[in-house]
C-alpha positions as CSV (number, residue, x, y, z in Angstrom):
1,M,-7.5,-8.4,-13.7
2,M,-4.1,-10.0,-13.9
3,T,-3.5,-8.7,-17.5
4,L,-4.2,-5.1,-16.7
5,A,-1.4,-2.6,-16.5
6,G,0.1,-2.4,-12.9
7,K,3.4,-1.9,-11.2
8,R,3.8,-5.6,-10.2
9,L,5.6,-4.1,-7.2
10,R,5.0,-6.9,-4.7
11,P,6.4,-9.8,-6.8
12,A,9.3,-7.6,-7.9
13,L,10.2,-6.9,-4.3
14,L,10.0,-10.6,-3.4
15,L,12.4,-11.4,-6.3
16,M,14.7,-8.5,-5.2
17,G,14.7,-9.8,-1.7
18,Y,15.8,-13.2,-2.9
19,E,18.5,-11.8,-5.1
20,L,20.1,-10.1,-2.2
21,F,21.2,-13.5,-1.0
22,A,21.1,-16.0,-3.8
23,D,21.2,-16.5,-7.6
24,H,18.9,-18.9,-9.7
25,L,16.0,-16.5,-9.4
26,E,13.6,-19.0,-10.9
27,R,13.4,-20.7,-7.5
28,A,11.6,-17.8,-6.1
29,L,9.1,-17.4,-8.9
30,P,6.3,-19.5,-7.4
31,A,6.3,-17.4,-4.3
32,A,6.3,-14.2,-6.4
33,W,3.3,-15.5,-8.3
34,A,1.5,-16.3,-5.1
35,V,2.0,-12.7,-3.8
36,E,0.7,-11.2,-7.0
37,L,-2.3,-13.4,-7.0
38,F,-3.1,-12.6,-3.4
39,H,-2.7,-8.9,-4.1
40,N,-5.1,-9.0,-7.0
41,F,-7.5,-11.2,-5.0
42,T,-7.7,-8.3,-2.4
43,L,-8.2,-5.7,-5.1
44,M,-11.1,-7.8,-6.6
45,H,-12.8,-8.0,-3.3
46,D,-12.0,-4.4,-2.3
47,D,-13.7,-3.3,-5.6
48,I,-16.9,-5.1,-4.6
49,M,-16.9,-3.6,-1.1
50,D,-16.2,-0.1,-2.5
51,A,-18.7,-0.6,-5.4
52,A,-15.9,0.6,-7.7
53,P,-16.8,0.6,-11.4
54,L,-13.2,0.8,-12.7
55,R,-9.8,-0.6,-11.9
56,R,-6.8,0.6,-13.8
57,G,-9.0,2.3,-16.3
58,Q,-11.0,-0.9,-17.1
59,P,-14.4,-2.2,-15.8
60,T,-14.0,-4.2,-12.5
61,V,-14.9,-7.9,-12.6
62,H,-18.1,-7.5,-10.7
63,A,-19.2,-4.5,-12.8
64,K,-18.5,-6.3,-16.1
65,W,-20.0,-9.6,-15.1
66,S,-21.6,-9.9,-11.6
67,Q,-20.8,-9.6,-7.9
68,T,-21.0,-13.4,-7.6
69,T,-18.4,-13.8,-10.4
70,G,-16.1,-11.3,-8.6
71,I,-16.3,-13.1,-5.3
72,L,-15.7,-16.5,-6.7
73,S,-12.9,-15.3,-9.1
74,G,-11.1,-13.8,-6.1
75,D,-11.6,-17.0,-4.1
76,V,-10.0,-19.0,-6.9
77,M,-7.0,-16.6,-7.1
78,L,-6.4,-17.1,-3.4
79,I,-6.5,-20.9,-3.9
80,H,-4.0,-20.7,-6.7
81,A,-1.7,-18.5,-4.6
82,Y,-1.5,-21.4,-2.1
83,R,-1.0,-23.9,-4.9
84,H,2.1,-21.9,-6.0
85,L,3.4,-21.6,-2.5
86,A,3.2,-25.3,-2.0
87,S,5.3,-25.8,-5.1
88,V,8.3,-23.9,-3.8
89,S,11.5,-25.9,-3.4
90,P,13.2,-27.1,-1.3
91,V,10.0,-28.4,0.3
92,D,11.2,-27.8,3.9
93,I,10.9,-24.0,3.5
94,V,7.3,-24.2,2.5
95,P,5.8,-24.3,6.1
96,E,7.6,-21.1,7.1
97,L,6.7,-19.4,3.8
98,I,3.0,-20.2,4.3
99,Q,3.2,-19.1,7.9
100,T,4.5,-15.7,6.8
101,F,2.0,-15.5,4.0
102,N,-0.9,-16.2,6.4
103,R,0.3,-13.6,8.9
104,V,0.5,-10.9,6.3
105,A,-2.8,-12.0,4.6
106,I,-4.7,-11.8,7.9
107,E,-3.3,-8.3,8.5
108,V,-4.2,-7.0,5.1
109,C,-7.8,-8.1,5.8
110,E,-7.7,-6.4,9.1
111,G,-6.5,-3.2,7.4
112,Q,-9.4,-3.3,4.9
113,Q,-11.8,-3.7,7.8
114,Y,-10.3,-0.6,9.5
115,D,-10.6,1.3,6.3
116,M,-14.3,0.4,5.9
117,D,-14.9,1.3,9.6
118,F,-13.3,4.7,9.1
119,E,-15.9,5.7,6.5
120,T,-18.6,6.0,9.2
121,R,-16.4,7.2,12.1
122,T,-15.8,10.9,12.9
123,D,-13.2,10.3,15.6
124,V,-10.4,8.6,13.6
125,S,-7.0,9.4,15.1
126,L,-3.7,9.8,13.2
127,T,-2.3,6.9,15.0
128,E,-5.2,4.7,13.9
129,Y,-4.8,5.9,10.3
130,I,-1.1,5.0,10.3
131,R,-2.0,1.6,11.7
132,M,-4.6,1.1,8.9
133,I,-2.3,1.9,6.1
134,E,0.4,-0.2,7.7
135,L,-1.9,-3.2,7.6
136,K,-3.8,-2.6,4.4
137,T,-0.7,-1.7,2.3
138,A,2.7,-1.8,4.0
139,V,2.8,-5.2,5.6
140,L,2.4,-6.9,2.2
141,L,5.4,-5.0,0.8
142,G,7.4,-6.0,3.8
143,G,6.0,-9.6,3.6
144,A,7.1,-9.9,0.0
145,L,10.6,-9.0,0.9
146,E,10.6,-11.3,3.8
147,M,9.3,-14.2,1.7
148,G,12.0,-13.6,-0.9
149,A,14.7,-13.9,1.9
150,L,13.0,-17.1,3.1
151,C,13.1,-18.5,-0.4
152,A,16.9,-17.8,-0.3
153,Q,17.1,-19.6,3.1
154,T,18.9,-16.6,4.7
155,K,19.3,-15.8,8.4
156,Q,16.1,-15.0,10.3
157,A,17.6,-11.6,11.3
158,D,18.0,-10.6,7.8
159,A,14.6,-11.7,6.8
160,R,13.0,-9.7,9.6
161,N,15.1,-6.6,8.7
162,L,13.9,-6.8,5.2
163,Y,10.3,-7.1,6.4
164,H,10.6,-3.9,8.5
165,F,12.3,-2.1,5.6
166,G,9.4,-2.9,3.4
167,R,6.8,-2.2,6.0
168,L,8.1,1.2,7.0
169,A,8.8,2.2,3.3
170,G,5.2,1.1,2.6
171,I,3.8,3.6,5.2
172,A,6.0,6.3,3.7
173,F,4.7,5.3,0.2
174,Q,1.1,5.7,1.3
175,I,1.7,9.0,2.9
176,Q,3.3,10.2,-0.3
177,D,0.2,8.9,-2.2
178,D,-2.1,10.9,0.1
179,L,0.0,14.0,-0.7
180,L,0.0,13.4,-4.4
181,D,-3.8,13.0,-4.5
182,T,-4.1,16.6,-3.4
183,Y,-1.0,18.2,-4.8
184,G,0.1,16.0,-7.7
185,D,0.3,17.0,-11.3
186,P,-2.8,15.7,-13.0
187,A,-0.9,14.9,-16.2
188,K,1.5,12.6,-14.3
189,F,-0.7,11.3,-11.4
190,G,-3.0,9.3,-13.7
191,K,-6.2,10.2,-11.9
192,Q,-8.1,13.2,-10.7
193,V,-6.2,15.3,-8.3
194,G,-8.3,16.0,-5.3
195,G,-10.3,12.8,-5.5
196,D,-9.7,12.0,-1.8
197,I,-11.2,15.4,-0.9
198,L,-14.3,14.8,-3.1
199,Q,-14.8,11.4,-1.5
200,N,-14.4,12.9,2.0
201,K,-11.6,10.4,2.8
202,K,-9.9,10.7,6.2
203,T,-6.3,10.9,4.7
204,F,-3.1,11.8,6.5
205,L,-3.6,15.4,5.4
206,V,-7.1,15.7,6.9
207,L,-6.2,14.0,10.2
208,K,-3.0,16.1,10.5
209,T,-5.0,19.2,10.0
210,L,-7.5,18.1,12.7
211,E,-4.6,17.5,15.0
212,V,-2.7,20.8,14.6
213,A,-5.0,23.4,13.2
214,P,-6.9,26.1,15.2
215,E,-10.5,25.3,16.2
216,A,-11.9,27.6,13.5
217,E,-9.9,25.8,10.7
218,R,-10.9,22.3,12.1
219,Q,-14.5,23.4,12.0
220,A,-14.1,24.7,8.5
221,L,-12.6,21.4,7.4
222,A,-15.3,19.4,9.0
223,T,-17.9,21.5,7.2
224,W,-16.3,21.0,3.9
225,M,-16.1,17.2,4.5
226,Q,-19.9,17.2,4.8
227,T,-20.7,19.3,1.7
228,D,-22.0,18.2,-1.7
229,S,-19.0,17.1,-3.8
230,V,-21.1,16.7,-7.0
231,H,-22.0,20.3,-7.4
232,L,-19.1,21.9,-5.5
233,G,-16.3,19.7,-6.8
234,E,-13.6,22.1,-7.9
235,A,-14.5,24.7,-5.4
236,K,-14.4,22.2,-2.6
237,I,-10.9,20.9,-3.7
238,K,-9.6,24.5,-3.9
239,A,-11.0,25.4,-0.5
240,V,-9.7,22.4,1.3
241,R,-6.3,22.7,-0.4
242,A,-6.1,26.3,0.8
243,L,-6.9,25.2,4.3
244,F,-4.1,22.7,4.2
245,D,-1.8,25.4,2.9
246,R,-2.6,27.9,5.6
247,N,-1.8,25.3,8.3
248,G,1.5,24.2,6.7
249,I,0.1,20.6,6.2
250,P,2.2,19.7,3.1
251,A,5.5,20.3,4.9
252,L,4.3,18.5,8.1
253,V,3.2,15.5,6.0
254,A,6.5,15.5,4.1
255,Q,8.3,15.4,7.5
256,E,6.3,12.4,8.6
257,K,7.0,10.6,5.4
258,E,10.7,11.4,5.7
259,R,10.7,10.0,9.3
260,F,9.3,6.6,8.1
261,Q,11.5,6.6,5.1
262,K,14.7,7.2,7.2
263,E,13.8,4.5,9.7
264,A,13.1,2.0,6.8
265,F,16.6,2.5,5.4
266,T,18.2,1.7,8.8
267,H,16.8,-1.7,8.5
268,L,18.1,-2.2,5.0
269,A,21.5,-1.1,6.2
270,A,21.3,-3.8,8.9
271,V,20.9,-6.6,6.3
272,Q,24.2,-8.6,6.2
273,V,25.0,-8.7,2.6
274,P,27.6,-6.7,0.5
275,E,26.4,-3.2,-0.2
276,E,26.6,-3.7,-4.0
277,R,23.9,-6.3,-3.8
278,K,21.5,-3.8,-2.2
279,V,21.8,-1.2,-5.0
280,L,18.9,-2.3,-7.1
281,L,16.5,-2.6,-4.2
282,R,17.6,0.7,-2.7
283,N,17.2,2.5,-6.0
284,V,13.8,1.1,-6.7
285,V,12.4,2.0,-3.2
286,E,14.0,5.5,-3.3
287,E,12.4,6.1,-6.7
288,L,9.0,5.1,-5.4
289,L,9.3,7.4,-2.4
290,V,10.2,10.5,-4.4
291,R,7.7,9.8,-7.3
292,D,5.4,12.6,-8.5
293,Y,2.9,10.2,-10.1
């Protein structure tokens, strides 16, 4: 799992959060390792819950060996995450680091539970969906930045602004991901475009349609979400995409993404360090939010 290709985004954000305030980057490495281990622990257990056969193009741990192996391997990764956190120096920052890590870890688990619950619910609201992606994805991005600031022993206000920057950017990131799943270029996206439609996922696009579309269009979408994806795959993707287009959903979703993105950068602006120290972090996050893959 740890050797498979991946963005390593969360540890990178932690290290960039540290570098805003301090040099000697090696001091933040144990915390970065902890965040990456935790992230991969959640992926390993998510794969079991989703019965997913592949992760990053390779067989998942439970599919290659067994479900028991997958559960225990994930557990050990979490234990090693705490081992690395406990090794951070100076030792007096460890309690606050662990407190932040625990808060975020609990929220990520809550987000996964919401996601699982949504699979069997027909009354999911857009507000609930945003809260789910905030917990499942965004808080760990914000938490990584916050932990980097804590490793640098910066002011509490700066650490919290970095957390909110990452959290809000993470929500925008997931909204962009939902959009790309339906409208991305297959050659760049790296997986089947329309996969969320085939899996009847209650994405931002679906929930926005159910919020703003006329009754007939809402009924049509509900019908498509109950049809056979195996035999009607491409026809289903084409029909649902056309339904989104008729109701101007791509533009509405892009506006929502922009709203979260704009609010995120107000928190980065509030961080009290010279602007030149923010350049790398700003550029990385901006690139993530305009990506087409």
